[in-house]
C-alpha positions in Angstrom: -12.3 -7.9 7.0 -13.4 -6.3 10.4 -11.4 -9.0 12.2 -8.3 -8.2 10.2 -8.6 -4.5 11.0 -8.7 -5.3 14.7 -5.7 -7.6 14.6 -3.5 -5.3 12.6 -2.8 -2.7 15.3 -2.0 -5.5 17.8 0.5 -6.9 15.3 2.2 -3.5 15.0 2.4 -3.2 18.7 3.5 -6.6 19.8 5.6 -7.7 16.9 8.3 -5.2 17.8 8.1 -5.4 21.6 11.5 -5.4 23.2 12.8 -8.1 25.5 15.6 -7.9 28.1 16.7 -11.5 27.4 16.8 -13.1 24.0 17.9 -16.5 22.8 19.3 -16.9 19.3 21.3 -19.5 17.3 24.8 -19.1 16.0 25.1 -17.0 12.9 21.6 -15.3 13.2 21.6 -11.6 12.5 21.1 -9.1 15.3 19.7 -5.7 14.5 20.2 -2.8 16.9 18.8 0.7 16.4 19.9 3.4 18.8 21.0 7.0 19.2 23.3 6.1 22.1 26.6 4.3 22.1 26.5 0.5 21.8 29.0 -1.7 23.7 29.6 -5.5 23.7 31.2 -7.5 26.5 32.6 -10.0 24.0 33.7 -9.9 20.3 30.9 -9.9 17.8 31.0 -9.7 14.0 29.7 -6.4 12.6 28.0 -6.8 9.3 26.9 -3.2 8.7 26.5 0.2 10.4 24.1 2.7 8.8 23.1 6.1 10.1 19.5 7.2 9.5 19.0 10.7 10.8 20.1 10.6 14.4 19.7 6.8 14.8 22.4 4.3 14.0 21.4 0.9 12.7 23.8 -1.9 13.5 23.5 -5.4 11.9 25.8 -7.9 13.5 26.1 -11.6 14.2 27.7 -13.9 16.7 29.6 -17.1 15.8 30.5 -18.4 19.2 27.9 -20.0 21.6 27.6 -18.4 25.0 26.1 -15.6 27.0 26.6 -12.1 25.7 25.6 -8.7 27.1 25.0 -5.6 25.0 24.9 -2.2 26.7 22.9 0.6 25.1 23.2 3.7 27.1 22.4 2.7 30.6 20.4 -0.4 29.6 21.7 -4.0 29.4 20.4 -6.7 27.0 21.3 -10.3 27.7 21.6 -12.6 24.7 22.1 -16.4 24.9 23.7 -17.8 21.7 23.2 -21.5 21.2 24.7 -23.9 18.7 22.5 -24.9 15.7 23.1 -28.5 16.7 22.3 -29.7 20.2 24.6 -32.4 21.4 25.8 -32.8 17.9 22.6 -34.6 16.9 19.3 -32.7 17.5 18.5 -29.6 15.4 17.7 -26.4 17.3 14.9 -24.2 16.0 16.2 -21.1 14.1 14.2 -18.3 15.6 15.1 -15.6 13.1 16.6 -12.1 13.2 16.8 -10.4 16.6 15.9 -6.7 16.6 16.8 -4.4 19.5 15.9 -0.8 19.6 17.9 1.3 22.1 15.6 4.4 21.8 12.6 3.9 24.2 10.5 6.4 22.3 9.8 3.9 19.5 7.1 2.2 21.5 5.3 5.6 22.0 5.3 6.0 18.2 3.7 2.6 17.7 1.1 3.2 20.4 0.3 6.4 18.7 -0.1 4.6 15.4 -2.5 2.1 17.1 -4.6 4.9 18.6 -4.7 6.8 15.4 -5.8 3.6 13.5 -8.7 3.1 15.9 -9.6 6.7 15.8 -9.9 6.7 12.0 -12.1 3.5 12.1 -14.4 5.3 14.6 -14.6 8.5 12.5 -15.4 6.5 9.3 -18.0 4.5 11.1 -19.7 7.6 12.5 -19.7 9.3 9.1 -21.2 6.2 7.5 -23.9 6.1 10.2 -24.8 9.7 9.6 -24.9 9.1 5.8 -22.1 11.5 5.1 -20.0 8.7 3.4 -21.8 6.7 0.7 -20.9 5.0 -2.5 -21.2 7.2 -5.6 -23.8 6.4 -8.1 -22.6 5.2 -11.6 -23.5 8.7 -12.9 -21.6 10.5 -10.1 -18.6 8.3 -10.5 -18.5 8.9 -14.3 -18.8 12.7 -13.7 -15.8 12.7 -11.5 -13.8 10.6 -14.0 -14.7 13.0 -16.8 -13.3 15.9 -14.8 -10.1 14.0 -14.3 -9.9 13.2 -18.0 -10.4 16.9 -18.8 -7.5 17.8 -16.6 -5.2 15.4 -18.4 -6.4 16.8 -21.8 -5.7 20.3 -20.6 -2.1 19.2 -19.9 -1.9 17.6 -23.4 -1.5 14.2 -21.8 -3.2 12.2 -24.5 -2.2 8.8 -23.1 -3.5 9.7 -19.7 -6.6 11.3 -21.2 -7.7 8.3 -23.3 -6.8 5.8 -20.5 -9.0 7.7 -18.1 -11.8 8.2 -20.5 -11.9 4.6 -21.8 -11.7 3.1 -18.3 -14.4 5.4 -16.9 -16.8 4.6 -19.8 -16.1 0.8 -19.4 -16.7 1.0 -15.6 -19.9 3.0 -16.0 -21.3 0.4 -18.5 -20.3 -2.4 -16.1 -21.9 -0.8 -13.1 -25.0 0.5 -14.8 -25.9 -2.4 -17.1 -24.1 -5.3 -15.5 -22.1 -5.6 -18.7 -18.5 -7.1 -18.4 -17.2 -4.0 -20.1 -13.8 -4.0 -18.3 -12.9 -7.3 -19.8 -14.4 -6.8 -23.3 -12.5 -5.7 -26.4 -13.4 -2.6 -28.3 -15.0 -4.8 -31.1 -17.2 -6.6 -28.5 -18.2 -3.3 -26.9 -19.2 -1.9 -30.3 -21.7 -4.7 -30.8 -23.3 -4.1 -27.4 -23.4 -0.3 -26.9 -23.4 3.0 -28.8 -20.9 3.0 -31.7 -19.1 6.1 -30.5 -18.2 4.4 -27.2 -16.6 1.5 -29.2 -14.7 4.1 -31.3 -13.4 5.9 -28.2 -12.3 2.6 -26.6 -10.6 1.6 -29.9 -8.8 5.0 -30.1 -7.6 4.6 -26.6 -6.1 1.2 -27.4 -4.3 2.7 -30.4 -2.9 5.7 -28.4 -1.9 3.6 -25.4 -0.5 0.5 -27.1 0.2 1.6 -30.6 1.5 5.1 -30.1 -0.9 6.4 -32.7 -1.1 10.3 -32.4 -4.6 11.9 -32.0 -5.2 15.6 -32.6 -6.6 17.8 -29.9 -9.9 18.4 -31.7 -10.7 14.7 -31.9 -9.9 14.3 -28.2 -12.2 17.2 -27.3 -15.0 15.7 -29.5 -14.7 12.4 -27.6 -14.9 14.2 -24.3 -17.9 16.2 -25.3 -19.6 13.0 -26.5 -19.0 11.4 -23.1 -20.4 14.5 -21.4 -23.5 14.5 -23.5 -24.0 10.8 -22.8 -23.8 11.4 -19.1 -26.2 14.3 -19.3 -28.7 12.1 -21.1 -28.4 9.4 -18.5 -28.9 11.9 -15.7 -32.0 13.3 -17.4 -33.5 9.8 -17.7 -33.0 9.3 -14.0 -34.6 12.7 -13.1 -37.7 11.9 -15.3 -38.4 8.5 -13.6 
């Protein structure tokens, strides 16, 4: 994972690096992005021209082999277009779309992304070293989830409420007791844990997949049961 994080910024930077001379095969698309006028020394086939803010995005292709020059502002780009077949026999490698960006500020943006990426890695690393970033305990995570469930209940979002409540209870059981609660049915849970948890999970399934309505008082009761359950678990931890 650490190796991937280090390689990602380099990919962002070098994958889009411009080149003054490019070699493509006949029929391959060429993409040009620029705020300035774009001129060609020979006829090309324009596939599309789209404006995004102040930047124009040209997509074109070339069907005749040869050397072409594209002028973007005061900068020239030389392109060699070769036939797909070499000498009528040997296949040439198809390189893929050529992308040219006429606005030089694009590389500054990518360098900024790379620097910001490394800065964030450094900040997270330092905070973890100082102990200011840590994994929540099962009880803390359940407490946060119950707050989210309460917010959904306040907005009368019964589907969101029961989805959040059911998932948070399942995840707590899985983390706390190594029970595969996230993959168990409501019937299987009822045989392993308190009956009310199985009832809540079953009700969540009926609401989410069966469209069964649940009144507000029942939902509030289920939320209070979860709060009481969390409080009991926290008291058990404080007493040990």
